[in-house]
C-alpha angles and dihedrals in degrees: 000000000000123000089250091055090049093052101043097083088056105048097082090056091047086053090053091049093044092049092048091047094051101029091231136088090210095054097035092053092045091055087049091053090046089054092049089048090055095051091048090048093049110017089164093062088058108119103247096173090081136049115284093254093054091046093050093051090043089055092048092050090050087058094041096051096049099041128096093246119222111184107183148038140171094258090066093055093235093150131180133020092057094305125278093319091056091048093048093050088051090057095041090073088067100036136025124235091238089064092053090049092052092050097048095044093051100037105029100028098033096226117158123249090257095050091044089054089052091048097051095032100242142121114282087231092064098051096083093048090050090051092048091047091052095048093046093050100042094044093050089052102047132065118164142180101231128204113199117205105191132128102197108087098211094048090044090054093046093051092045091053093049090051095048093047088054087061095255126130122239112220095187150322115240129189102187139043093250092046091051094051092046093050092049090051091049094045116015109219128215092211134025125203108193135185113216099224115048133197098264093046087260118136128255086208091060092046091055092048089055091048093048090052088068106025136036104228137145114249132204116198125208120204143157092217108050098161087072091063096038102065097111090220099103144015103302137168117289094208120041134171121195123226128265089043136184122233089243092058093054090046092052092047094050094046092050096045090052091045089070096041114101093206090066099058108108123224113255 
């Protein structure tokens, strides 16, 4: 099997991670392309002492750590406060990028402590403290009014409990596209968590498009088929959670989505 064939199954999930890390599909996908170009240019440098997924993320991190990172542009609708880059810089005075990387790698991508340490080039003993630091700082900074769009009652209740336990307010739980839009108009949210397929066969994507036509708000999509929304070939979600999900995954995704949202930056 060629190296390209070994890496192909892992590319969608590297895009998910890169988008969450940068707060942008455009910039996240660009970093993934840069990592692939580096591998194609020097295949002999690809780390073969580890499994392909680890080697791929390690190559990505080598690109990420040495690049002049730009995290926002107008096409991603970041808006205000100097775009997502300005927002991130305001937050970076309170939390380091390494902490966020550790959080996303363990909670969103499911890497072990040892693998995360390898990817971000730190001691395994430091990973847990980095993750704790990230969660403590991000949770302290962000407080949101959350609209949940989910047609499965048990999953909706689970998400609502997680959101409330994080200290956020739930403005409503909608099960159809029309309900979602109506609830957003009644109580404008500062964060939306949306399933893809809804009760009346309407689309959570269409519901979100309707909401974004009237409000500027970060969105996290929830789906059992993430690969369909991580192709890198069209406008796709920046933040994505895979069903079935862990509590820590939802927690990390919410924290990171709000990290790049201007409305959640507290006044000093």
